[in-house]
C-alpha angles and dihedrals in degrees: 000000000000119000094243096048109117093009125128120189113205131174116217086233101035099190135073114280098178127251117018089249091064110102119207118255121236089257092052091050091048089052091048091051089051089053090049090053090051091049093047090068088069094049106066095154100056109143105161132036120189111199116204114197138354097293093053093044093060104114093228090064094062093042087095086077099045093120090066129071099242138188106216117198116190119206140159124286107270095234120116093242091054091050091055092057094071 
């Protein structure tokens, strides 16, 4: 089994916002969460969610999967600046 088999990478705001320094607005995050809820209907076997960064770790973002027993693993945002903050 390959590491990426059965893995879906999803950004809480899954569309281009501009430069990396642009932070999503509350409305953009809310729209992204709505899209995640829509997507979750097609992912009935989700077992683990890895949240990378503060926006993704907000409990309301993973509420789309509340009908499942989930293991939630919080971690840092995968950007180079976040990695240097360790």
